[in-house]
N, C-alpha and C positions, 0 to 999 in steps of 0.2 A: 682240739678242734681247729679247723682251718677254713679260710675263705678260698674257694676254688673257682678258677676262671677257665672255662673251655676257650682255647685260644687258637684262632685260625689266621691271625695276622691282619684281619680287616680293621677298618677304622673303629667300628663299634666294639670289636673285641679288645682293641687297644684301650678304648675308653672304659670298658668294663674292668680291665686290669688296673687302670689308674684308680678307678672308683674303689676296687677291692683294697688297693694300697691305702687309700684315704681312710676307709673304714677300719682297716687293719691297724693303722697307726692310732686312730682314736680309741679303738677297743682292745688293742694289744693282742691281735690275732695274726698268726702267720698266713701267708698267701702262697698258693700253688697255682701255676698255670699248666694246663694239660692240653696236649694236641694229639689228634689222630690223623695220620697222614696216609691216605690210600695211595698206593704206588701206581697210579694211573694218570696219564697225561691229560685226559679230558677233565678230570677233577681239578688238577693243578692249574689248568687254564681257566676253569670256571672260578676258582678262588683268587686268580690273579697272581699266583705264585710264579708262573712263567708266561712269557709272551707267546703269540700265535706260532712263531717259527722256532722257538727255543726248544732245546732238548730238555728232558725232565731228569734232573739229578736229585733224587730223594734226600740224600745226605746234605746237599746244598740248601734245600728247602728247610730241612730241620735246623740247620745252622742259622739260617735267616730268622726263623721263628724264635729260636733261642736268643739271638741278638736283640730282636724286638722286645722280648720279655725282659732281658737284662737292662735294656735302656730305660724302660718304664719302671721296673720293679727289681732292682739289683739284688734285693734280699729274698726274692721269691724263689721257690723251688720250680724247676721246669721239668716236666716229664712228658714223654711222647710215646706213642704206639704206632708202629708201621703196620699197615695191613695191605696184603696183595690185591685183594678184590676191590671193586667199587660197589660197596653194598648199598642196599636201600637205606634211606634216611633213618629208619627205625633201628636197623642193625648198627649203623654208624653211631647213633645216639647211645645204643647199648654199650659200645666200646668206651665212649666218653664217660658214661655213668660208672662203668667198672673202674676206670682210672680215678674218677672223682671219689668213689666210695673208699678207696685206699686211704684217703685223708680224713675220713669221718667228718665231712664238711658241716660246718654250722650253716653257711650260706653259699650258694653257687651264684656267681655273678655272670649273667648272660648278656652279651652285647647283641642285640637284635632289634631290627626295626619292625619285625612282624610277629614275634612271640607274644602271645597274650591278647592279640586283637580279637574282636568278636568273630571276624572272618579270617581264618588262619590258612595260609597256603599249606598244602599237603607236603610240600618239599622243604620242610624246615626241621633241621636236627634239633634246634632249640625247643620246639614244641614237645618233643619226646623227652628231652632232658628235664624240662620244666615239670613234666608230669610226675616225676619221682617225688613221693611225699616224705622221704626220709630226711630231707633238708629243706630249708627255705630257699626261695629263689628271688634274687634282686635282678630285675630286668632293666638294662641300661639302653635307653632309646635316644638320648641326647648326647652330643659330643661336647657340650658346654660343661663348665665346672659345676660341682654340686652346690645346691642352694640351701643346704641344711646347716642351721646354726650349730657351731661347735665342730664342724667338719672342715678341716683345712684343705683347700684345693692342692692337689699334687703340685709341688713347686716347679717341676720341669716339664709337665705334660701339656698344659693349656697355654698356647702361644700368647694370648692376650688377656690372661686371667687377671692381671693387676688393673688393666684399664677397664675391664668389665665390672670389677668390684668397687671402683671409685664412684 
């Protein structure tokens, strides 16, 4: 069993990865970060992977995502899938779910500020990933350290975690 984190490089995805590492350490579970990278400039700009006038280099984006994962979770597995099309959110979520299922996840950690709200935007990959009932879902909405007794905050992720806990 593994804790899996769909990872797009966003601040909440980074926090979800840190949270998965924290739970993984406490419960002795491995962590895997998975990314699906559509080979389209529009998606890359929307995700902040490239600037408005930058050329899109898929391999460079994948390398950057891998570096982000390694900086937060050096022991985590990183896997990605490149797709040519810019699919609807549900198909993109399906690709993420297929990658996740390869790890037989115990819990999927989703970094999202809108998954699970009563009013959910239709354009959220997380909504579709969270709908899979073969694993539990931990939704990370806050970028602050965990406040659960017995769970040690990631030592390198939260910039002011010592001052907040004092």
